[in-house]
C-alpha positions as CSV (number, residue, x, y, z in Angstrom):
1,M,63.0,24.1,-41.4
2,L,60.1,22.6,-39.6
3,A,60.6,21.1,-36.2
4,P,60.7,17.3,-36.1
5,N,57.4,17.0,-34.3
6,T,55.5,19.5,-36.5
7,P,52.2,17.8,-37.7
8,I,51.9,17.3,-41.5
9,S,48.5,19.1,-41.5
10,L,50.1,22.2,-39.9
11,F,52.8,22.1,-42.6
12,K,50.2,21.9,-45.3
13,Q,48.2,24.7,-43.8
14,T,51.3,26.9,-43.5
15,F,52.3,26.1,-47.1
16,I,48.9,27.0,-48.5
17,T,48.8,30.2,-46.5
18,I,52.3,31.3,-47.8
19,S,51.4,30.3,-51.3
20,T,48.2,32.3,-51.3
21,W,50.0,35.3,-49.9
22,I,52.7,35.1,-52.6
23,S,50.2,34.8,-55.4
24,F,48.2,37.8,-54.1
25,S,51.4,39.8,-53.7
26,L,52.4,39.0,-57.3
27,V,49.0,40.2,-58.7
28,L,49.3,43.5,-56.8
29,S,52.9,44.0,-58.1
30,V,51.9,44.1,-61.8
31,P,52.1,47.7,-63.1
32,T,48.7,49.1,-63.9
33,T,50.1,50.8,-67.0
34,L,50.9,47.4,-68.5
35,L,47.4,46.2,-67.9
36,A,45.9,49.3,-69.5
37,A,48.2,49.1,-72.6
38,S,47.8,45.4,-73.3
39,P,45.6,44.5,-76.3
40,L,42.4,42.8,-75.2
41,S,40.5,40.3,-77.2
42,P,36.8,41.0,-77.7
43,N,35.8,38.2,-75.3
44,V,38.0,39.4,-72.5
45,R,36.6,41.8,-70.0
46,P,38.7,44.7,-68.9
47,P,40.3,44.3,-65.5
48,Q,38.1,45.5,-62.6
49,S,39.4,47.7,-59.9
50,I,40.3,45.8,-56.8
51,K,37.9,46.6,-54.0
52,P,39.2,46.8,-50.4
53,V,38.3,43.7,-48.4
54,A,36.3,44.6,-45.3
55,K,38.2,43.8,-42.2
56,A,36.7,41.0,-40.1
57,Q,35.1,42.4,-37.0
58,P,36.7,41.0,-33.8
59,R,34.5,38.7,-31.8
60,P,33.3,40.1,-28.4
61,P,35.5,38.7,-25.6
62,A,34.1,35.7,-23.9
63,S,32.8,36.2,-20.4
64,A,35.4,35.6,-17.8
65,P,35.1,32.1,-16.3
66,R,33.6,31.9,-12.9
67,N,36.1,32.0,-10.1
68,P,36.4,28.4,-8.9
69,M,36.9,29.6,-5.4
70,Q,33.5,31.3,-5.4
71,A,31.9,27.9,-5.5
72,L,33.6,27.0,-2.2
73,A,32.4,30.2,-0.4
74,P,29.8,29.6,2.3
75,Q,26.2,30.5,1.7
76,G,24.9,33.8,3.1
77,I,26.9,36.0,5.5
78,Y,30.1,34.5,7.0
79,V,33.1,35.7,8.9
80,V,36.8,35.3,8.0
81,V,39.6,35.9,10.6
82,D,43.2,36.5,9.4
83,T,45.3,35.9,12.5
84,A,48.5,37.0,10.8
85,Q,47.1,40.4,9.9
86,N,44.7,40.6,12.9
87,K,41.8,41.4,10.6
88,V,38.2,40.3,10.7
89,Y,36.1,40.3,7.5
90,V,32.3,40.0,7.3
91,R,31.6,38.7,3.9
92,E,28.7,37.6,1.7
93,G,29.9,35.7,-1.4
94,E,32.8,37.6,-2.8
95,K,31.6,40.9,-1.3
96,I,33.2,42.3,1.8
97,L,30.5,43.9,4.0
98,H,32.7,45.0,6.9
99,T,36.4,45.0,7.9
100,A,37.7,45.2,11.5
101,V,41.0,45.3,13.3
102,A,41.3,42.5,15.9
103,S,43.6,41.0,18.4
104,T,44.2,37.2,18.3
105,G,46.2,34.6,20.1
106,S,49.7,35.4,21.3
107,G,51.1,31.9,20.9
108,A,52.6,32.2,24.4
109,S,52.6,29.1,26.7
110,L,52.0,28.7,30.5
111,Q,53.0,25.7,32.6
112,D,50.6,24.4,35.3
113,P,52.6,24.4,38.5
114,R,50.4,21.7,39.9
115,N,51.1,19.3,37.1
116,P,54.4,19.2,35.1
117,N,52.6,17.4,32.3
118,K,49.9,20.1,31.9
119,G,50.1,23.5,30.3
120,W,48.4,25.8,27.9
121,V,49.4,27.4,24.6
122,F,47.4,30.6,23.9
123,E,46.7,30.4,20.2
124,T,43.5,31.2,18.3
125,P,42.4,27.9,16.7
126,R,42.5,27.7,12.9
127,G,39.9,26.0,10.8
128,V,36.2,26.2,9.9
129,Y,33.7,26.8,12.7
130,A,30.3,28.2,13.1
131,I,28.8,30.9,15.3
132,L,27.1,28.8,17.9
133,N,25.6,31.5,20.1
134,K,25.4,35.2,20.6
135,I,25.4,36.7,24.1
136,K,24.6,40.2,25.3
137,N,26.4,41.5,28.4
138,P,28.6,38.4,28.7
139,A,30.4,37.5,31.9
140,W,33.8,35.8,31.9
141,V,34.1,32.5,33.9
142,K,37.8,32.6,34.5
143,P,39.6,29.3,33.9
144,D,42.5,28.0,36.0
145,W,45.2,29.5,33.8
146,A,43.8,33.0,34.5
147,F,44.5,32.6,38.2
148,I,47.8,30.9,37.7
149,E,49.0,33.7,35.4
150,E,48.1,36.3,37.9
151,G,49.7,34.4,40.7
152,E,46.4,33.9,42.6
153,S,45.0,30.8,44.2
154,I,42.4,28.9,42.2
155,P,39.0,29.3,43.9
156,T,37.0,26.3,44.9
157,K,33.6,28.0,44.4
158,S,32.3,28.6,40.9
159,Q,30.9,32.0,41.7
160,D,34.4,33.2,42.5
161,R,35.4,32.7,39.0
162,V,32.8,35.0,37.4
163,E,34.0,38.4,36.3
164,T,31.8,41.0,34.6
165,G,32.6,44.0,32.5
166,V,35.7,42.7,30.7
167,L,34.3,41.1,27.6
168,G,32.5,44.1,26.2
169,D,28.7,44.3,25.5
170,Y,28.5,41.3,23.2
171,A,30.1,37.9,22.6
172,L,29.8,35.4,19.8
173,G,30.8,31.9,20.8
174,F,32.3,29.3,18.4
175,G,33.0,26.4,20.7
176,N,35.5,25.1,23.3
177,G,35.3,28.3,25.3
178,Y,36.4,30.5,22.5
179,F,34.5,33.8,21.7
180,I,34.7,36.9,19.6
181,H,34.2,39.6,22.2
182,G,35.2,43.1,23.3
183,T,38.2,44.3,25.1
184,L,39.3,46.9,27.7
185,Y,42.7,47.1,25.9
186,T,41.7,48.8,22.7
187,R,45.2,50.1,22.3
188,L,46.4,46.5,21.7
189,L,44.0,45.9,18.8
190,G,46.0,44.8,15.7
191,T,48.4,42.7,17.8
192,N,48.7,39.1,18.9
193,V,48.1,39.3,22.6
194,T,45.0,37.2,23.5
195,H,44.7,33.8,25.2
196,G,43.0,32.5,22.1
197,C,39.8,34.5,21.8
198,I,39.3,37.2,19.2
199,R,39.0,40.7,20.5
200,L,37.2,43.6,18.7
201,G,36.5,47.2,19.3
202,D,33.0,48.2,20.5
203,K,31.6,49.3,17.2
204,D,33.0,46.4,15.2
205,L,31.7,44.0,17.8
206,E,28.3,45.5,17.7
207,Y,28.3,45.2,13.9
208,L,29.0,41.5,14.1
209,Y,26.4,40.9,16.8
210,R,23.7,42.6,14.7
211,H,24.6,41.4,11.3
212,V,26.1,37.9,11.7
213,P,23.4,35.3,12.3
214,T,23.8,32.3,14.6
215,G,25.0,29.3,12.5
216,A,27.1,31.5,10.2
217,T,30.3,30.0,9.0
218,L,33.5,31.2,10.7
219,I,36.8,30.7,8.9
220,I,40.0,31.3,10.8
221,F,43.5,31.0,9.3
């Protein structure tokens, strides 16, 4: 029985197909001895042998549709940071050019003892950014929280905030004081321990410095 919503055209097509199949089956079921022994009139041609019907060749598979996400990929080389897995990927289109183990924000918080309404949460920002500048031999200008965290007094002179040799040989800035830079604590790579910046080992950092251009898209999630 057909379902209530079955289209009439589908019913007709199904009926014709079944009828054709039954008719063809009946023809093949007639014994060949009967056909050979039957008297034939002069105007009737003897039955011809049935030739096998060539099988239809399958059509080549259609090309796979283009990945819709590919259209959203940035042009040229770009960087993707996975803060959950602490991985950095240098990509071009759908191709991964380089993979690195990183350290990203810890998520810890620190209260400013001078102001109960002020504090810091040390997370790597998520979103879409751009590599704004690339620096060789960077120096760290320590913010207030760095002194508070270490239990030191906050200096009044700007030169007393500068510390060299702690960010590695290169740094790539992406705004608001955040950088991709090196680290003295390579044993902690692969963990969430930073104050928001993205730390890399020396070789991986050099690769990014040399291959990722200024202005390249940076995607952090």
